[in-house]
C-alpha positions in Angstrom: 16.9 10.4 6.3 13.0 11.1 6.2 13.0 11.3 2.5 12.1 7.8 1.5 11.6 6.3 -2.0 7.7 6.4 -1.8 7.0 8.9 1.0 8.4 11.1 3.6 8.3 9.2 7.0 9.8 9.3 10.5 9.1 9.3 14.2 7.1 12.3 15.4 8.9 14.9 17.3 12.1 13.2 16.8 12.7 13.1 13.1 9.6 15.1 12.1 8.4 17.9 14.1 6.5 21.2 13.7 9.6 23.1 12.4 9.9 20.4 9.6 6.2 20.4 8.7 6.4 24.2 8.4 9.6 24.1 6.3 8.1 21.4 4.1 4.9 23.4 3.6 7.0 26.6 2.6 9.2 24.6 0.4 6.3 23.0 -1.6 4.5 26.2 -1.4 7.3 28.0 -3.3 6.9 25.6 -6.2 3.1 25.5 -6.1 2.5 29.3 -5.5 -1.1 30.1 -6.5 -2.1 26.6 -7.0 -4.9 24.6 -5.4 -3.7 21.9 -2.9 -5.8 19.4 -1.2 -4.6 18.3 2.4 -5.8 15.4 4.6 -4.7 13.4 7.5 -4.7 10.0 9.0 -5.6 9.3 12.7 -2.1 9.5 14.1 -1.2 11.7 16.9 1.7 13.3 14.7 -0.4 13.9 11.8 -2.8 15.9 13.8 0.0 17.9 15.4 1.8 18.6 12.1 -1.0 19.6 9.8 -1.4 23.3 11.0 2.2 24.1 10.7 2.4 22.4 7.3 -0.8 24.2 6.0 0.5 27.5 7.3 3.6 27.2 5.4 1.7 26.5 2.1 -0.6 29.4 2.9 2.4 31.7 3.5 3.7 31.0 0.1 0.3 31.9 -1.7 -1.1 28.4 -2.1 -5.0 28.0 -2.1 -5.4 25.2 0.5 -8.4 23.0 1.1 -8.5 20.8 4.0 -10.3 17.3 3.9 -9.9 16.3 7.6 -9.3 12.6 8.4 -9.3 10.5 5.1 -7.8 7.4 3.7 -5.1 7.6 1.0 -7.2 6.2 -1.6 -9.7 9.0 -0.8 -6.9 11.5 -1.0 -6.1 10.2 -4.4 -9.9 10.1 -5.5 -10.3 13.9 -4.2 -7.2 15.2 -5.8 -7.5 13.5 -9.4 -8.7 16.3 -11.7 -9.6 18.5 -9.0 -6.4 20.0 -7.3 -2.9 20.5 -8.5 -1.5 18.7 -5.7 -2.8 16.2 -3.0 -1.2 15.5 0.3 -2.0 13.2 3.2 -0.1 13.2 6.5 0.2 9.5 7.2 2.7 6.8 8.1 0.6 4.1 6.6 1.1 0.7 8.5 3.9 1.9 10.6 3.7 2.0 14.5 1.9 4.7 16.3 5.0 6.9 17.0 5.5 7.4 13.2 3.9 10.2 11.0 4.8 11.3 7.5 3.7 12.8 4.1 2.4 11.2 0.9 1.8 13.4 -2.2 0.4 13.0 -5.7 -0.3 15.5 -8.8 -3.6 16.1 -10.5 -3.4 12.6 -12.2 -3.0 10.9 -8.8 0.5 10.0 -9.8 2.9 9.9 -6.7 5.6 12.6 -6.3 8.9 11.0 -5.6 10.3 12.5 -2.2 13.8 11.9 -3.2 13.6 13.2 -6.8 11.0 16.1 -6.4 10.9 17.1 -2.7 14.2 16.7 -1.2 16.0 18.8 -3.9 13.5 22.0 -3.1 13.5 21.4 0.6 14.7 24.3 2.8 14.8 24.7 6.5 12.9 27.8 7.8 12.9 29.1 11.3 9.8 28.9 13.5 9.5 31.9 15.8 7.1 32.4 18.7 4.9 34.9 16.6 4.6 32.4 13.7 3.8 29.5 16.2 1.1 31.6 17.7 -0.5 32.3 14.2 -0.2 28.6 13.4 -2.2 27.6 16.6 -4.8 30.1 15.6 -5.5 28.6 12.2 -9.2 27.7 11.9 -9.2 24.5 9.7 -13.1 24.5 9.5 -12.8 27.6 7.4 -10.6 25.6 4.9 -12.7 22.6 5.1 -14.0 20.7 2.0 -16.1 17.6 1.8 -14.7 14.9 -0.6 -16.2 12.1 1.2 -19.7 12.4 -0.4 -18.6 12.0 -4.1 -16.3 9.1 -3.0 -19.3 7.4 -1.3 -21.6 7.8 -4.3 -19.1 6.5 -6.6 -18.7 3.2 -4.7 -22.3 2.8 -3.7 -23.1 3.0 -7.5 -20.1 1.0 -8.6 -20.3 -1.9 -6.1 -22.8 -4.6 -5.8 -24.7 -5.2 -2.4 -23.8 -8.5 -1.1 -25.7 -11.1 1.0 -22.4 -12.5 2.2 -21.4 -12.2 5.8 -18.4 -10.1 6.2 -16.0 -9.2 9.2 -14.0 -6.2 8.9 -11.0 -5.1 10.9 -10.4 -1.2 10.5 -7.5 -1.4 12.6 -8.6 1.9 14.2 -7.2 3.8 11.2 -8.4 6.3 8.6 -10.9 3.7 7.1 -13.0 4.1 10.0 -14.7 7.3 8.4 -15.7 6.9 4.8 -15.0 3.2 4.0 -16.9 2.2 7.1 -20.0 4.0 6.0 -19.7 2.5 2.5 -19.4 -1.1 3.7 -22.0 -0.4 6.2 -24.4 0.1 3.3 -23.1 -2.6 1.0 -23.5 -5.4 3.6 -26.6 -6.4 5.5 -24.8 -9.1 7.4 -21.4 -7.6 9.0 -19.2 -7.7 12.0 -16.9 -4.6 12.5 -14.0 -4.6 14.9 -11.6 -2.1 15.9 -13.9 0.3 14.0 -13.4 3.6 15.7 -10.4 6.1 15.0 -7.6 6.0 17.4 -4.1 7.0 16.4 -2.5 5.0 19.3 -3.8 1.9 17.6 -4.9 0.1 20.8 -5.7 -3.2 19.1 -2.6 -3.7 17.2 -0.3 -2.2 14.7 -2.3 -1.2 11.5 -0.5 -3.7 9.1 -2.2 -6.2 6.8 0.8 -8.5 6.4 2.2 -9.2 9.9 0.7 -12.3 11.4 0.5 -10.7 15.0 -1.7 -8.0 13.5 -4.1 -10.5 11.9 -5.0 -12.5 15.1 -8.2 -10.4 15.8 -9.7 -10.7 12.2 -8.8 -14.4 12.1 -10.5 -15.0 15.5 -13.6 -12.7 14.5 -14.1 -14.5 11.2 -14.1 -18.0 12.8 -16.3 -16.9 15.8 -19.0 -15.3 13.6 -18.9 -17.9 10.9 -18.3 -15.2 8.3 -17.9 -16.0 4.6 -14.7 -13.7 4.4 -12.8 -11.1 6.5 -11.0 -8.1 5.4 -8.5 -5.8 7.3 -7.3 -2.4 6.2 -3.9 -0.8 7.1 -3.7 2.5 8.8 -4.1 4.7 5.8 -6.4 2.3 3.9 -4.3 1.8 0.7 -3.8 -1.9 1.4 -6.5 -4.7 2.2 -5.9 -8.1 3.6 -8.3 -10.9 2.8 -9.2 -13.8 5.1 -11.2 -16.8 3.9 -14.1 -18.4 5.9 -11.6 -20.9 7.5 -9.4 -18.2 8.8 -6.7 -18.6 6.2 -4.7 -15.5 5.1 -4.7 -15.1 1.3 -1.5 -13.8 -0.1 -1.6 -10.8 -2.4 -0.6 -12.6 -5.5 -3.2 -15.1 -5.1 -5.8 -12.3 -4.8 -4.2 -10.7 -7.9 -4.8 -13.8 -9.8 -8.5 -14.0 -8.8 -9.1 -10.4 -9.4 -7.2 -10.7 -12.8 -9.6 -13.5 -14.0 -12.7 -11.3 -13.2 -11.2 -8.3 -14.9 -10.5 -10.3 -18.0 -14.1 -11.2 -18.3 -14.9 -7.4 -18.6 -11.7 -6.3 -20.7 -10.4 -8.6 -23.6 -6.7 -8.5 -24.5 -5.9 -6.1 -21.8 -2.6 -5.6 -20.1 -2.4 -6.4 -16.3 0.7 -5.5 -14.3 2.1 -7.4 -11.4 5.1 -7.1 -9.1 8.0 -9.4 -9.6 7.7 -11.0 -6.2 4.4 -12.6 -7.4 3.8 -16.3 -8.0 4.0 -17.7 -11.4 0.3 -18.5 -11.1 -0.4 -14.7 -11.6 1.3 -14.7 -15.2 -0.3 -18.0 -15.9 -3.8 -16.9 -15.0 -3.6 -13.6 -16.9 -2.4 -15.4 -20.1 -4.9 -18.3 -19.8 -8.0 -15.8 -19.7 -6.5 -13.8 -22.8 -4.7 -11.0 -21.1 -1.0 -9.8 -21.3 1.0 -9.9 -18.0 3.4 -7.2 -17.5 6.2 -7.7 -14.8 7.0 -4.5 -12.8 9.5 -3.6 -10.1 8.0 -3.1 -6.5 6.5 0.1 -5.3 3.3 2.1 -5.9 5.4 4.9 -7.8 6.8 2.5 -10.4 3.4 0.6 -10.8 1.3 3.8 -11.3 3.8 5.2 -13.6 3.8 2.0 -15.7 0.0 1.7 -15.7 -0.3 5.1 -17.4 2.5 4.4 -19.8 0.9 1.1 -21.1 -2.7 1.9 -20.2 -3.0 -1.2 -17.9 -6.5 -1.9 -16.5 -5.4 -3.6 -13.2 -2.2 -4.2 -11.3 -1.5 -6.2 -8.2 1.2 -6.4 -5.6 2.2 -9.2 -3.2 1.9 -6.5 -0.5 -1.9 -6.3 -1.0 -1.8 -3.2 -3.2 -4.5 -3.4 -5.9 -4.7 -0.7 -8.7 -7.5 0.0 -10.9 -7.6 2.0 -14.2 -11.4 2.9 -13.9 -10.9 4.9 -10.6 -7.7 6.7 -11.8 -4.8 4.1 -11.8 -4.5 4.0 -8.0 -5.1 1.6 -5.1 -8.8 0.9 -4.3 -9.2 -1.9 -1.7 -13.0 -1.5 -2.1 -12.9 -2.4 -5.8 -10.6 -5.3 -5.0 -13.1 -6.6 -2.5 -15.9 -6.2 -5.1 -14.1 -8.4 -7.5 -13.3 -11.0 -4.9 -17.1 -11.2 -4.0 -17.9 -11.4 -7.6 -15.8 -14.3 -8.2 -17.4 -15.9 -5.1 -20.9 -15.2 -6.5 -20.2 -16.4 -10.1 -18.3 -19.4 -9.2 -20.8 -20.3 -6.2 -17.9 -21.4 -4.2 -16.5 -20.5 -0.7 -13.4 -18.4 -0.8 -11.0 -21.3 0.5 -12.2 -23.3 -2.6 -11.5 -20.5 -5.0 -8.2 -19.8 -3.6 -7.0 -23.5 -3.4 -7.2 -23.5 -7.3 -4.5 -21.0 -7.5 -2.1 -22.6 -4.8 -0.2 -24.5 -7.5 3.2 -23.4 -6.3 5.0 -23.0 -2.9 5.9 -19.4 -2.0 8.2 -18.4 1.0 6.5 -15.0 1.5 8.9 -12.3 2.0 11.8 -12.9 4.3 14.1 -10.2 5.6 17.8 -10.4 6.3 19.8 -7.7 8.2 23.2 -7.4 6.3 26.5 -5.4 6.5 26.8 -4.9 2.7 23.8 -5.3 0.5 25.7 -5.0 -2.8 28.6 -7.5 -1.8 26.1 -10.2 -0.9 23.9 -9.8 -4.1 27.0 -10.1 -6.3 28.1 -13.2 -4.5 24.6 -14.6 -5.0 24.7 -13.8 -8.8 28.0 -15.7 -8.9 26.6 -18.8 -7.1 23.6 -19.0 -9.2 25.3 -18.0 -12.7 24.1 -21.1 -14.4 20.3 -20.0 -13.9 18.5 -17.3 -15.8 19.2 -13.8 -14.1 17.1 -10.7 -14.3 17.9 -7.3 -12.9 14.8 -5.3 -12.8 14.5 -4.8 -9.0 17.4 -6.3 -7.2 18.1 -9.7 -8.7 15.6 -12.4 -9.8 17.1 -15.8 -10.5 15.2 -18.5 -12.3 16.5 -22.2 -11.9 14.9 -25.4 -13.0 12.4 -26.1 -10.3 12.6 -22.8 -8.3 13.0 -19.0 -8.5 13.8 -16.2 -6.2 14.0 -12.5 -6.1 16.3 -10.7 -3.6 16.3 -7.0 -3.3 17.7 -4.3 -1.1 15.4 -2.3 1.2 15.4 1.4 0.4 15.4 2.5 4.1 17.1 -0.2 6.0 20.2 -2.4 5.9 18.0 -5.4 4.8 17.9 -7.8 1.9 14.4 -9.0 1.2 14.1 -12.7 -0.1 10.9 -14.1 -2.1 11.4 -17.7 -3.3 8.9 -20.0 -5.0 9.3 -23.7 -5.8 7.3 -26.4 -7.6 7.3 -28.5 -4.3 7.1 -27.5 -0.8 10.2 -29.5 0.2 12.2 -27.8 -2.5 11.0 -24.4 -1.3 12.1 -25.1 2.3 15.5 -26.5 1.2 16.3 -23.6 -1.1 15.2 -21.1 1.5 17.5 -22.5 3.9 20.3 -22.8 1.4 20.2 -19.1 0.8 19.6 -18.2 4.4 22.9 -20.0 5.3 24.8 -18.6 2.4 23.7 -15.0 3.3 24.8 -15.5 7.0 28.2 -16.8 5.8 28.7 -13.8 3.5 27.6 -11.5 6.1 30.3 -12.7 8.4 32.9 -11.8 5.7 31.2 -8.5 4.6 33.1 -5.3 5.6 30.9 -2.9 7.7 
């Protein structure tokens, strides 16, 4: 099942191969005949291998294709918005190197749901020897378009140059191109690591959340006495932030810091946060005159809601930060700009600013492999029936001195738990309580 909730994704040459890419190109091409389509890739081996058969399929069905080369996902959104009927990047985001995939958006940079929009129109096409030879002969340079220059101009005009010392881990991903050039001009005092493109990701998996992927940036921040460190994921739509002491700042804390700065510019505005975020996010938004709007997890749902309610900013626990001013899509560079602005205006170290928002104790996301997601969730609802229960995305349960959300993974037999409490010992106690209960239920569940 390569058609996921937010993108198309699978292991290269096993789940996604040249025949699939060609078939996908033709399937989309039938729907977008005569339309202008922007195509880019990340640095993965699979992305480079599949881009020609995919583009050939589009061209065969009469699409007008322009090729942007290696770009980040935010750059794909930026280049597509108001310029192309469809934007597509071949990427597998933060996944290990053997994966590849496709992300798509329309001319408003709103994602296309693979399950709702692409899977129903997908048709398998045969790839014969003659077609394979013609695919190999495609000259991508003749389709090339430069979207990097306008992207650079936007950020170099929008973002303040900073005298802070920054360390950046590019994770050998797509941000080693345009984003590296931008940061190089914005910062005089900088240290760049893993800053060359390499689809095998030799340093570590390009993930901003896994602790084993953050060792390089934490070490580099400490060794270089940096004011802060940042890390991008593989396709550059997520940013991780490390304070000067080497502490990793969770996405909801960053959302609260950015929200405060946003509300200095926009009065009485709506700000969206995902339902896994700490209570401090809503408290901060309301304290500084904004209206907080809770949303289910996922960029498709958040972007859609941002357009519907005209929200200025949205933040997720998973380090995705969205801004109306750029087109209601992710912009790690704008997120960084607001973090730096907070440091500058408050005259404090990043660790000192973050400490003000660490009022509660959050578990972070914990995954449980289960046999029957629905059965276990129903049993959890029964157990906590005396608490307030919401069912926006999975179940959110609000009790006296703690709350938690538990939701099923769209792609794996997992339940994802996020729990927050007033005190650390309560947080640990309740996580253990739920862990044991899920393990007991899993023994009884039918496969």
